[in-house]
Backbone as numpy.savetxt, mean C-alpha at the origin, in Angstrom:
# Nx Ny Nz CAx CAy CAz Cx Cy Cz
31.84 -9.03 -0.07 30.99 -9.86 0.75 30.12 -8.96 1.63
28.85 -9.23 1.66 27.95 -8.41 2.46 27.91 -8.89 3.90
27.65 -7.95 4.78 27.55 -8.27 6.19 26.24 -8.99 6.47
26.28 -9.85 7.47 25.04 -10.45 7.93 24.27 -9.40 8.72
22.98 -9.53 8.70 22.12 -8.56 9.36 22.49 -8.35 10.83
22.78 -9.43 11.51 23.09 -9.31 12.94 24.43 -8.62 13.20
25.28 -8.53 12.18 26.58 -7.86 12.34 26.56 -6.41 11.88
25.41 -5.93 11.43 25.29 -4.56 10.95 25.01 -3.61 12.10
25.45 -2.37 11.91 25.08 -1.34 12.86 23.62 -0.96 12.61
23.03 -0.22 13.53 21.63 0.20 13.37 21.45 1.00 12.07
22.38 1.89 11.80 22.30 2.71 10.59 22.41 1.84 9.33
23.27 0.84 9.37 23.42 -0.06 8.23 22.14 -0.87 8.02
21.50 -1.32 9.12 20.24 -2.05 9.00 19.15 -1.16 8.40
19.08 0.08 8.86 18.08 1.01 8.31 18.29 1.18 6.81
19.55 1.39 6.42 19.86 1.57 5.01 19.53 0.30 4.22
19.84 -0.85 4.80 19.55 -2.13 4.16 18.05 -2.29 3.91
17.24 -2.04 4.94 15.80 -2.21 4.79 15.19 -1.12 3.91
15.76 0.08 3.94 15.29 1.13 3.02 15.53 0.69 1.57
16.69 0.12 1.33 17.02 -0.35 -0.02 16.09 -1.48 -0.44
15.78 -2.40 0.48 14.86 -3.50 0.17 13.46 -2.97 -0.16
12.97 -2.00 0.65 11.65 -1.43 0.39 11.61 -0.72 -0.95
12.66 0.00 -1.28 12.71 0.71 -2.56 12.71 -0.28 -3.73
13.45 -1.37 -3.60 13.46 -2.38 -4.66 12.08 -3.00 -4.83
11.40 -3.29 -3.72 10.04 -3.84 -3.80 9.10 -2.85 -4.50
9.22 -1.56 -4.15 8.38 -0.55 -4.77 8.65 -0.47 -6.28
9.91 -0.51 -6.66 10.27 -0.47 -8.08 9.74 -1.69 -8.81
9.82 -2.87 -8.18 9.29 -4.09 -8.80 7.79 -3.99 -9.00
7.07 -3.48 -7.99 5.62 -3.29 -8.14 5.32 -2.31 -9.26
6.12 -1.24 -9.34 5.89 -0.23 -10.37 6.07 -0.83 -11.76
7.06 -1.67 -11.94 7.28 -2.32 -13.23 6.07 -3.16 -13.62
5.49 -3.88 -12.64 4.30 -4.68 -12.92 3.11 -3.79 -13.24
3.00 -2.67 -12.54 1.89 -1.75 -12.79 1.96 -1.14 -14.18
3.15 -0.90 -14.66 3.33 -0.30 -15.98 2.85 -1.22 -17.09
2.69 -2.50 -16.79 2.19 -3.45 -17.77 0.67 -3.44 -17.88
-0.01 -2.74 -16.96 -1.47 -2.68 -17.01 -1.92 -1.81 -18.17
-3.09 -2.12 -18.69 -3.65 -1.29 -19.76 -4.25 -0.03 -19.14
-4.54 0.96 -19.98 -5.18 2.18 -19.50 -6.53 1.88 -18.86
-7.26 0.92 -19.44 -8.56 0.55 -18.89 -8.42 -0.07 -17.50
-7.40 -0.89 -17.31 -7.16 -1.49 -16.00 -6.78 -0.42 -14.97
-5.96 0.53 -15.39 -5.57 1.61 -14.48 -6.80 2.44 -14.08
-7.66 2.72 -15.04 -8.87 3.49 -14.75 -9.79 2.72 -13.80
-9.91 1.42 -14.01 -10.74 0.59 -13.13 -10.18 0.62 -11.70
-8.88 0.57 -11.57 -8.24 0.63 -10.25 -8.53 1.98 -9.60
-8.39 3.03 -10.35 -8.65 4.37 -9.83 -10.09 4.51 -9.37
-11.02 4.02 -10.17 -12.44 4.10 -9.80 -12.73 3.29 -8.54
-12.14 2.10 -8.46 -12.37 1.26 -7.28 -11.80 1.90 -6.03
-10.64 2.49 -6.15 -10.01 3.15 -5.01 -10.88 4.30 -4.50
-11.36 5.13 -5.41 -12.22 6.25 -5.02 -13.52 5.76 -4.39
-14.10 4.71 -4.97 -15.35 4.17 -4.43 -15.15 3.61 -3.03
-14.09 2.88 -2.81 -13.83 2.32 -1.47 -13.60 3.42 -0.44
-12.85 4.44 -0.82 -12.61 5.54 0.12 -13.91 6.26 0.44
-14.77 6.44 -0.55 -16.05 7.10 -0.35 -16.95 6.27 0.55
-17.00 4.97 0.30 -17.82 4.07 1.12 -17.34 4.08 2.56
-16.03 4.02 2.75 -15.50 4.00 4.10 -15.85 5.28 4.84
-15.73 6.39 4.18 -16.05 7.67 4.81 -17.54 7.75 5.16
-18.39 7.40 4.21 -19.84 7.46 4.43 -20.25 6.48 5.52
-19.68 5.31 5.52 -20.02 4.29 6.51 -19.71 4.77 7.91
-18.57 5.42 8.07 -18.18 5.92 9.37 -19.12 7.03 9.84
-19.58 7.88 8.91 -20.44 9.00 9.28 -21.88 8.57 9.53
-22.40 7.67 8.72 -23.82 7.31 8.79 -24.13 6.30 9.88
-23.25 5.38 10.08 -23.47 4.31 11.03 -22.43 4.39 12.11
-22.67 3.72 13.12 -21.67 3.59 14.17 -21.18 2.15 14.10
-20.31 1.91 13.12 -19.90 0.53 12.85 -19.03 -0.04 13.96
-18.95 -1.35 13.92 -17.98 -2.01 14.80 -16.60 -1.55 14.37
-15.79 -1.24 15.32 -14.45 -0.77 15.02 -13.69 -1.79 14.17
-13.92 -3.07 14.42 -13.20 -4.10 13.67 -13.55 -4.05 12.19
-14.79 -3.66 11.85 -15.17 -3.54 10.44 -14.36 -2.43 9.76
-14.24 -1.31 10.45 -13.49 -0.18 9.89 -12.01 -0.54 9.77
-11.48 -1.18 10.78 -10.07 -1.58 10.74 -9.83 -2.54 9.58
-10.73 -3.49 9.39 -10.58 -4.46 8.31 -10.64 -3.77 6.95
-11.57 -2.85 6.77 -11.67 -2.11 5.50 -10.45 -1.22 5.30
-10.01 -0.56 6.36 -8.83 0.29 6.26 -7.59 -0.54 5.93
-7.45 -1.70 6.54 -6.32 -2.58 6.23 -6.34 -3.01 4.76
-7.54 -3.32 4.27 -7.66 -3.72 2.87 -7.26 -2.58 1.95
-7.70 -1.36 2.29 -7.33 -0.20 1.46 -5.83 0.08 1.53
-5.25 -0.06 2.71 -3.80 0.15 2.84 -3.03 -0.86 2.00
-3.46 -2.12 2.04 -2.80 -3.15 1.24 -2.98 -2.88 -0.25
-4.19 -2.48 -0.63 -4.47 -2.12 -2.03 -3.55 -0.99 -2.47
-3.48 0.07 -1.66 -2.63 1.21 -2.00 -1.16 0.81 -2.05
-0.73 -0.02 -1.12 0.66 -0.46 -1.08 1.01 -1.28 -2.33
0.15 -2.24 -2.65 0.43 -3.12 -3.77 0.42 -2.36 -5.10
-0.31 -1.25 -5.16 -0.41 -0.50 -6.40 0.37 0.81 -6.36
1.23 0.95 -5.37 2.06 2.16 -5.23 1.20 3.42 -5.28
0.06 3.39 -4.62 -0.85 4.53 -4.60 -0.64 5.31 -3.31
-0.76 6.62 -3.41 -0.72 7.46 -2.23 -2.15 7.64 -1.75
-2.32 7.67 -0.46 -3.64 7.96 0.09 -3.89 9.44 0.01
-5.05 9.80 -0.49 -5.41 11.22 -0.59 -5.93 11.74 0.73
């Protein structure tokens, strides 16, 4: 029988949530493996383009901070959902 979250020690909670995050990552990876090579290439191209746009936008313009935060959040979610590391 597993312990309820509220009855776990801090270390047990950390281990529990680490295990949950790892399972989520593995599940995403399994779904990603079902993509075709063309789909993977399209994802890679889109990721590079978004990172380039974000960098250029920050340098060329003095954007509203909320615009940058929104774009950065979208990229973080994209990277998270596709198990991508930020370069």
